[in-house]
MARLUM-131740 format. One record per residue (C-alpha): chain; residue in one letter; x, y, z. Coordinates in pm, whole numbers, plus 50000, padded with zeros to 5 digits. Layout:
# residues N
<atom A,a,<X,Y,Z>>;
...
# end
This chain:
# residues 103
<atom A,m,<70046,26641,10551>>;
<atom A,p,<70303,26672,10796>>;
<atom A,s,<70342,26487,11100>>;
<atom A,t,<70383,26784,11318>>;
<atom A,g,<70046,26932,11236>>;
<atom A,l,<69866,27218,11014>>;
<atom A,p,<69887,27568,11039>>;
<atom A,a,<69598,27688,11250>>;
<atom A,r,<69417,27959,11083>>;
<atom A,t,<69191,28000,11365>>;
<atom A,q,<69116,27830,11733>>;
<atom A,y,<68902,27585,11567>>;
<atom A,t,<69121,27489,11249>>;
<atom A,l,<69177,27109,11273>>;
<atom A,a,<69562,27131,11324>>;
<atom A,d,<69599,26767,11476>>;
<atom A,p,<69709,26524,11172>>;
<atom A,r,<69523,26241,11336>>;
<atom A,r,<69189,26489,11381>>;
<atom A,f,<69250,26583,11057>>;
<atom A,r,<69223,26264,10914>>;
<atom A,e,<68950,26127,11090>>;
<atom A,e,<68731,26411,10969>>;
<atom A,l,<68825,26344,10596>>;
<atom A,w,<68722,25995,10659>>;
<atom A,r,<68405,26133,10769>>;
<atom A,i,<68327,26356,10489>>;
<atom A,r,<68410,26039,10287>>;
<atom A,q,<68143,25824,10439>>;
<atom A,d,<67875,26081,10458>>;
<atom A,g,<67977,26285,10129>>;
<atom A,i,<67931,26629,10305>>;
<atom A,a,<68189,26863,10475>>;
<atom A,y,<68141,27130,10763>>;
<atom A,d,<68365,27428,10811>>;
<atom A,r,<68279,27528,11173>>;
<atom A,q,<68493,27878,11171>>;
<atom A,e,<68788,27682,11111>>;
<atom A,a,<68943,27909,10823>>;
<atom A,a,<68753,28260,10912>>;
<atom A,p,<68642,28343,11259>>;
<atom A,g,<68269,28364,11232>>;
<atom A,l,<68193,28182,10924>>;
<atom A,t,<68046,27850,10881>>;
<atom A,c,<67990,27634,10571>>;
<atom A,v,<67871,27327,10435>>;
<atom A,a,<67967,27175,10110>>;
<atom A,v,<67918,26865,09914>>;
<atom A,p,<68083,26737,09569>>;
<atom A,i,<67939,26777,09229>>;
<atom A,m,<67998,26453,09049>>;
<atom A,g,<68072,26388,08688>>;
<atom A,a,<67993,26140,08432>>;
<atom A,s,<68253,25945,08555>>;
<atom A,g,<68159,25950,08895>>;
<atom A,r,<68415,26136,09028>>;
<atom A,p,<68403,26508,09160>>;
<atom A,v,<68436,26785,08911>>;
<atom A,a,<68324,27079,09121>>;
<atom A,a,<68172,27149,09461>>;
<atom A,l,<67847,27334,09588>>;
<atom A,s,<67927,27505,09924>>;
<atom A,v,<67676,27733,10127>>;
<atom A,a,<67824,27978,10412>>;
<atom A,d,<67644,28175,10692>>;
<atom A,a,<67753,28389,10987>>;
<atom A,h,<67838,28099,11252>>;
<atom A,h,<67581,28284,11476>>;
<atom A,h,<67317,28202,11193>>;
<atom A,f,<67446,27862,11071>>;
<atom A,e,<67186,27583,11144>>;
<atom A,p,<67325,27263,10975>>;
<atom A,s,<66999,27086,10963>>;
<atom A,r,<66915,27368,10767>>;
<atom A,y,<67179,27368,10487>>;
<atom A,a,<67260,27005,10488>>;
<atom A,p,<66962,26835,10352>>;
<atom A,p,<66908,27041,10044>>;
<atom A,c,<67299,27060,09972>>;
<atom A,a,<67286,26639,09980>>;
<atom A,a,<66974,26669,09784>>;
<atom A,w,<67117,26852,09511>>;
<atom A,p,<67070,26688,09180>>;
<atom A,s,<67366,26754,09008>>;
<atom A,r,<67564,26663,09285>>;
<atom A,r,<67502,26294,09180>>;
<atom A,h,<67601,26319,08806>>;
<atom A,a,<67686,26674,08639>>;
<atom A,p,<67612,26636,08270>>;
<atom A,s,<67936,26681,08038>>;
<atom A,p,<67973,26972,07836>>;
<atom A,r,<67944,26764,07483>>;
<atom A,r,<67591,26625,07657>>;
<atom A,r,<67510,26992,07733>>;
<atom A,d,<67612,27101,07420>>;
<atom A,a,<67396,26846,07233>>;
<atom A,k,<67104,26932,07439>>;
<atom A,r,<67150,27295,07355>>;
<atom A,q,<67172,27238,06985>>;
<atom A,r,<66853,26995,06978>>;
<atom A,r,<66648,27257,07131>>;
<atom A,t,<66775,27557,06898>>;
<atom A,t,<66669,27335,06575>>;
# end
């Protein structure tokens, strides 16, 4: 990340490198990320990682809504509790389950 900052997409973009790093630290600690009109005016999102069998993120689940409708307390708990967030089955395991069901 450049020390001069990041390009601001909106007035809410975390363009300051120090604030950006602090937000990344918070996301790592909480396991949940928020976009509060940082990418597009009027759009707010909450996102969580989908973890693979190795325990590393393989995908993400994101829910977005118009900023004036968005309530973090409504979206964050269901996203954080998403079952496959903790462990997404590998493609081999999914295929093996499908084969057992069809035979």
